[in-house]
C-alpha positions as semicolon CSV with decimal commas, in nm:
position;residue;x (nm);y (nm);z (nm)
1;M;19,315;23,031;-9,030
2;K;19,290;23,402;-9,107
3;K;19,136;23,632;-8,846
4;I;18,896;23,898;-8,978
5;T;18,897;24,235;-8,800
6;K;18,716;24,560;-8,865
7;S;18,921;24,844;-8,999
8;N;18,973;25,143;-8,771
9;K;18,994;25,362;-9,079
10;N;18,614;25,418;-9,084
11;N;18,614;25,522;-8,717
12;F;18,896;25,765;-8,789
13;F;18,696;25,942;-9,064
14;K;18,378;25,946;-8,855
15;G;18,565;26,131;-8,582
16;L;18,746;26,361;-8,825
17;F;18,432;26,484;-9,007
18;P;18,278;26,678;-8,711
19;L;18,618;26,832;-8,638
20;V;18,647;26,960;-8,998
21;I;18,295;27,110;-8,977
22;I;18,371;27,289;-8,649
23;I;18,700;27,430;-8,780
24;S;18,535;27,554;-9,102
25;L;18,261;27,731;-8,901
26;V;18,515;27,900;-8,675
27;F;18,730;28,030;-8,959
28;N;18,451;28,087;-9,213
29;P;18,127;28,154;-9,018
30;F;17,786;28,172;-9,183
31;K;17,657;28,520;-9,254
32;V;17,378;28,608;-9,014
33;H;17,346;28,974;-9,097
34;A;17,248;29,174;-9,397
35;E;17,482;29,423;-9,557
36;I;17,446;29,780;-9,667
37;A;17,526;29,800;-10,036
38;E;17,524;30,062;-10,307
39;T;17,192;30,027;-10,487
40;Q;17,024;30,215;-10,767
41;I;16,710;30,382;-10,633
42;N;16,511;30,644;-10,823
43;G;16,784;30,655;-11,088
44;E;17,066;30,730;-10,839
45;L;17,326;30,510;-10,672
46;M;17,299;30,526;-10,292
47;N;17,373;30,316;-9,986
48;A;17,074;30,105;-9,891
49;S;16,973;29,810;-9,679
50;S;16,783;29,546;-9,874
51;E;16,634;29,235;-9,719
52;F;16,375;28,976;-9,825
53;L;16,143;28,871;-9,542
54;R;15,833;28,651;-9,518
55;D;15,509;28,748;-9,350
56;L;15,305;28,506;-9,140
57;D;15,119;28,392;-9,456
58;F;15,457;28,293;-9,611
59;E;15,445;28,570;-9,873
60;T;15,787;28,723;-9,948
61;W;15,845;29,099;-9,930
62;Q;16,150;29,307;-10,007
63;L;16,227;29,582;-9,757
64;V;16,465;29,853;-9,876
65;V;16,577;30,134;-9,646
66;Y;16,769;30,433;-9,779
67;K;16,831;30,802;-9,715
68;S;16,624;30,986;-9,968
69;P;16,738;31,314;-10,124
70;L;16,369;31,368;-10,217
71;F;16,277;31,387;-9,847
72;E;16,562;31,593;-9,696
73;D;16,778;31,283;-9,640
74;K;16,518;31,118;-9,418
75;L;16,523;30,740;-9,393
76;I;16,265;30,585;-9,621
77;L;16,135;30,230;-9,598
78;R;16,022;30,086;-9,930
79;V;15,803;29,776;-9,907
80;I;15,791;29,581;-10,234
81;G;15,564;29,288;-10,317
82;Y;15,542;29,074;-10,627
83;P;15,364;29,263;-10,907
84;G;15,040;29,106;-11,019
85;N;14,972;28,945;-10,681
86;L;14,854;29,261;-10,511
87;R;14,776;29,626;-10,548
88;I;14,870;29,868;-10,270
89;D;14,625;30,157;-10,237
90;H;14,767;30,493;-10,130
91;P;14,778;30,659;-9,890
92;T;14,787;30,386;-9,629
93;S;14,984;30,397;-9,305
94;L;15,223;30,125;-9,194
95;Q;15,165;30,006;-8,840
96;V;15,478;29,899;-8,651
97;E;15,483;29,726;-8,313
98;S;15,758;29,620;-8,077
99;G;15,650;29,494;-7,738
100;R;15,408;29,755;-7,602
101;K;15,534;30,031;-7,830
102;Q;15,351;30,122;-8,150
103;W;15,420;30,358;-8,439
104;L;15,216;30,461;-8,742
105;L;15,445;30,545;-9,034
106;T;15,329;30,799;-9,292
107;D;15,285;30,687;-9,653
108;K;15,524;30,885;-9,878
109;T;15,460;30,689;-10,199
110;S;15,263;30,963;-10,375
111;L;15,562;31,198;-10,341
112;N;15,790;30,962;-10,538
113;F;15,737;31,033;-10,910
114;E;15,893;30,700;-11,013
115;L;15,656;30,493;-10,795
116;V;15,349;30,699;-10,887
117;N;15,410;30,623;-11,256
118;D;15,480;30,253;-11,196
119;G;15,170;30,070;-11,318
120;R;15,245;29,759;-11,112
121;E;15,141;29,936;-10,788
122;A;15,330;29,676;-10,584
123;A;15,545;29,911;-10,374
124;A;15,492;30,163;-10,098
125;E;15,728;30,403;-9,919
126;F;15,713;30,518;-9,558
127;D;15,895;30,774;-9,342
128;L;16,113;30,564;-9,110
129;N;16,279;30,853;-8,922
130;Q;16,025;30,875;-8,640
131;L;16,065;30,506;-8,560
132;I;16,445;30,493;-8,584
133;N;16,485;30,809;-8,374
134;S;16,263;30,670;-8,098
135;I;16,436;30,335;-8,046
136;D;16,771;30,290;-7,878
137;K;16,806;29,913;-7,917
138;N;16,796;29,673;-8,207
139;R;16,462;29,525;-8,116
140;P;16,245;29,296;-8,329
141;L;15,958;29,469;-8,505
142;R;15,623;29,356;-8,645
143;L;15,488;29,542;-8,949
144;S;15,122;29,551;-9,057
145;L;14,988;29,706;-9,375
146;S;14,609;29,709;-9,386
147;G;14,470;29,502;-9,673
148;V;14,818;29,385;-9,775
149;F;14,974;29,182;-9,491
150;S;14,874;29,137;-9,129
151;E;15,215;29,071;-8,974
152;L;15,566;29,086;-9,115
153;P;15,834;29,013;-8,853
154;V;16,158;29,213;-8,882
155;P;16,453;29,059;-8,692
156;P;16,690;29,268;-8,475
157;F;16,986;29,236;-8,715
158;V;16,782;29,414;-8,985
159;V;16,681;29,689;-8,740
160;K;17,051;29,729;-8,650
161;E;17,132;29,783;-9,015
162;W;16,853;30,040;-9,053
163;R;16,983;30,227;-8,748
164;S;17,335;30,230;-8,893
165;L;17,205;30,415;-9,201
166;A;17,066;30,693;-8,980
């Protein structure tokens, strides 16, 4: 009579799989930070931070931060929505909060010829220098733009990238 036994081969692969995953994460970790890349803005190539984030209503926004030659190399935050879904009226200030601290960023959109002539009206630019110069840590931020979005969380790794551009 032949005795039937389970193969240990399956147990071997079950134990090997988690080990392969752990080794691949150690030597090839997931990216958890954005990168500064050369981007064309206002017809010029410049270093910029670009990140897509979702507000609390699950709408996606692109945030682009760059040093603008139009504004004496100040840091500018460009908030971009999907054209056709909204219209951003100007001037409107961007409210930023972090803990108990608050900032009101000035709308600079009307000073950018390219955005003024863009009929989609789905972007706005703000002076980010005041905010970046007043923080010394990469803290999470919450952005509010009246009539557009009520709260857009910005994680610390994005703030770190913005500070590195300054």
